C-alpha positions in Angstrom: -4.3 -22.7 1.3 -2.7 -19.3 1.1 -3.8 -17.0 3.8 -4.9 -13.4 3.1 -2.8 -10.7 4.7 -4.1 -7.7 6.7 -1.8 -4.7 6.5 -2.3 -1.5 8.4 -1.1 1.6 6.6 0.5 4.5 8.4 0.6 7.7 6.4 3.4 9.9 7.9 3.8 13.6 7.6 6.2 15.6 9.7 6.9 12.6 12.0 3.2 12.0 12.8 0.6 9.6 11.4 -2.2 11.4 9.5 -5.3 10.3 7.6 -7.3 12.2 5.0 -10.0 11.6 2.4 -9.0 11.3 -1.3 -5.5 12.6 -0.4 -6.9 15.8 1.2 -7.7 17.3 4.7 -5.3 15.1 6.6 -5.7 15.1 10.4 -3.0 14.1 12.9 -3.6 10.7 14.6 -0.5 9.8 16.6 3.1 8.6 16.8 4.1 6.2 14.0 6.3 4.0 16.3 3.7 3.7 19.0 1.0 2.9 16.5 3.2 0.4 14.7 4.0 -1.5 17.9 0.3 -1.6 18.9 -0.7 -3.0 15.5 2.1 -5.5 15.5 1.1 -6.7 18.9 -2.5 -6.7 17.8 -2.0 -9.4 15.2 -1.5 -7.7 11.8 0.6 -9.6 9.2 2.6 -6.7 7.9 2.8 -2.9 8.1 3.3 -0.2 5.4 4.6 3.3 6.0 4.2 6.1 3.5 6.0 9.4 3.9 3.2 11.1 2.0 5.0 14.4 1.3 8.6 13.3 0.8 8.4 12.9 -3.0 6.5 16.1 -3.6 8.9 18.0 -1.4 12.0 16.4 -2.9 13.4 15.1 0.4 14.6 11.7 1.5 12.7 9.2 3.8 13.1 9.6 7.5 15.6 6.8 8.2 15.6 7.4 12.0 11.9 6.6 12.0 12.4 3.4 10.0 15.0 2.3 12.5 12.8 3.1 15.4 9.9 1.1 13.9 12.2 -1.9 13.2 13.2 -1.9 16.8 9.5 -1.8 18.0 7.8 -4.5 15.9 8.3 -8.1 15.1 6.7 -8.4 11.6 7.7 -7.4 8.1 7.1 -3.8 7.0 7.3 -1.8 3.8 8.4 1.9 3.4 7.6 4.3 0.6 8.0 8.0 -0.1 11.2 9.9 -0.7 13.0 6.9 -2.4 15.3 8.4 -5.0 17.3 5.4 -6.2 19.2 2.3 -5.2 21.2 4.0 -2.5 18.0 5.1 -0.7 16.5 1.6 -1.1 19.6 0.1 0.5 19.5 2.6 3.4 15.8 1.7 4.1 16.5 -2.1 4.0 19.6 -1.7 6.2 17.5 0.3 8.6 15.2 -2.7 9.1 12.5 -2.6 6.4 11.7 -5.8 4.4 10.1 -4.1 1.4 10.4 -0.8 -0.5 7.4 0.8 -2.1 8.0 2.9 -5.2 5.4 4.9 -7.0 6.3 8.3 -8.6 9.9 7.2 -9.0 8.9 4.1 -10.9 6.7 6.1 -13.3 9.5 8.5 -14.0 12.3 5.8 -14.1 10.7 2.4 -14.8 14.1 0.7 -15.0 14.5 1.3 -11.2 12.1 -1.6 -10.6 14.4 -4.0 -12.5 17.5 -2.6 -10.9 16.0 -2.8 -7.5 14.8 -6.4 -8.0 18.3 -7.5 -9.2 20.0 -5.8 -6.4 17.7 -6.7 -3.5 15.3 -9.4 -4.8 11.9 -9.1 -6.4 10.3 -9.8 -3.0 11.6 -6.4 -1.8 10.1 -4.4 -4.7 6.5 -3.1 -4.2 4.9 -1.0 -6.9 2.5 1.5 -5.4 -0.2 2.7 -7.8 -2.7 5.5 -7.2 -5.4 5.1 -10.0 -8.3 7.4 -10.5 -11.4 6.5 -12.5 -11.7 8.1 -16.0 -14.5 6.1 -17.5 -15.2 8.5 -20.4 -11.6 9.0 -21.5 -10.6 6.9 -24.6 -7.0 7.4 -23.8 -7.3 4.9 -20.9 -8.9 1.6 -22.1 -9.1 0.2 -18.6 -11.1 3.3 -17.4 -8.4 4.2 -14.9 -5.5 6.6 -15.1 -2.4 6.5 -13.0 -1.6 9.5 -10.8 1.7 10.4 -9.0 3.1 12.7 -6.4 0.1 12.4 -4.1 -2.5 12.8 -6.9 -0.8 16.1 -7.9 0.3 14.9 -11.4 -1.1 12.7 -14.1 1.6 11.2 -16.4 -0.9 9.8 -18.9 -0.6 6.1 -18.1 -3.4 3.5 -18.2 -3.5 1.7 -14.9 -3.9 -1.8 -16.3 -1.2 -1.4 -18.9 1.1 0.0 -16.2 0.4 -2.9 -13.9 1.4 -5.4 -16.7 4.5 -3.4 -17.4 5.8 -3.3 -13.8 5.1 -7.0 -13.4 7.3 -7.6 -16.4 10.0 -5.3 -15.1 10.3 -7.4 -12.0 8.1 -6.0 -9.2 7.2 -8.5 -6.6 3.9 -7.0 -5.6 1.5 -4.3 -6.6 -0.5 -2.1 -4.3 -3.6 -0.7 -5.9 -4.7 2.4 -3.9 -7.9 3.9 -5.4 -7.8 7.7 -5.3 -11.6 7.7 -5.5 -12.1 5.4 -2.5 -9.2 6.6 -0.4 -10.3 7.5 3.1 -14.0 7.2 2.3 -14.6 4.0 4.3 -17.2 3.1 1.7 -15.4 0.0 0.4 -12.6 -0.9 -1.9 -12.6 -0.2 -5.7 -13.3 -3.8 -6.7 -13.3 -3.3 -10.5 -9.7 -2.1 -10.9 -8.4 -4.5 -8.2 -10.0 -7.5 -10.0 -8.8 -6.2 -13.3 -5.2 -6.0 -12.2 -5.3 -9.3 -10.2 -6.5 -11.1 -13.3 -3.8 -9.5 -15.5 -0.6 -10.2 -13.5 0.9 -13.2 -11.8 2.3 -11.4 -8.7 0.4 -10.6 -5.5 -2.0 -7.7 -5.6 -2.8 -5.6 -2.5 -6.0 -3.7 -2.3 -5.9 -0.2 -0.7 -8.3 2.6 -0.2 -11.9 2.5 1.2 -11.9 -0.1 3.9 -14.5 0.8 6.6 -16.1 -2.5 7.6 -14.9 -6.1 7.8 -17.3 -7.0 5.0 -15.3 -4.7 2.7 -12.3 -7.0 3.2 -14.5 -10.1 2.5 -15.6 -8.5 -0.8 -12.1 -7.5 -1.9 -10.8 -11.0 -1.3 -13.7 -12.8 -2.9 -14.7 -10.4 -5.7 -11.6 -8.3 -6.1 -9.1 -11.1 -6.2 -6.8 -9.4 -3.8 -4.0 -11.3 -2.0 -3.8 -8.7 0.8 -5.8 -5.7 2.0 -4.5 -2.4 3.5 -6.6 -0.9 6.2 -6.2 2.5 8.0 -9.1 4.6 9.2 -11.3 1.7 10.4 -8.6 0.7 13.0 -7.0 4.1 13.6 -10.3 5.3 15.0 -10.7 2.3 17.2 -13.9 1.2 15.6 -12.4 -2.2 14.8 -9.5 -4.3 15.9 -7.2 -6.5 13.8 -8.1 -9.6 15.8 -11.8 -8.8 15.4 -11.5 -8.3 11.6 -9.6 -11.6 11.3 -12.3 -13.4 13.2 -15.0 -11.9 10.9 -13.0 -13.0 7.9 -12.5 -16.5 9.2 -16.2 -16.8 9.9 -16.8 -15.8 6.3 -14.5 -18.6 5.1 -11.5 -16.4 4.3 -8.2 -18.0 5.4 -6.2 -15.7 7.6 -3.2 -16.1 9.9 -4.2 -16.4 13.5 -2.1 -15.0 16.4 -4.7 -14.5 19.1 
């Protein structure tokens, strides 16, 4: 039986981990390297780092931070934000990351997914998607529109159609980060997660809205997710990764045990 992955997300701005609600009002939480080491030691399966302002500010990812994280942890991690092309991808991978997350770049240059998969392997290419619900807009049959550049722009893409396209282009994984649920801790957006999980044959990672272990149970059972990203619920110390995994196991969800 395939186990479900638990992936803490560290949103980094100006060298510090921050957390907001629906991409707004971010507060500083701590040092990314220290937090990464704590979560790695605490039993998470992977980590993901997003430089949340790099793309909007037109600057590259902080390679020094990537290198420091790679030295501090012993699990795979993905990096996104400020990726401008294959050269940036190569730098991130050589710095120690196992995966590259592309979001805005992929929308603007869809061929980068195929080029990245050919150069580094599909397992390295993660498509990050920030959908927002638009239930009354006939332009988006799925009821969800893709947003880019930290919810600053709307390129006019239907979320489900975009997911199918990137899977065909060679992405190895899709992260579905609901704008509406982001930071609310009210639960994942199950509808779009399930929709995409049923439509593609690559792993789908749910993101945005986790506030209680039961939310992870729901997104694995009802949302069809292969993995779940968590942030605020552990950043605040309300829950631990080991505790969340124990709750999932008690609910019959297969997880990797390291405690």
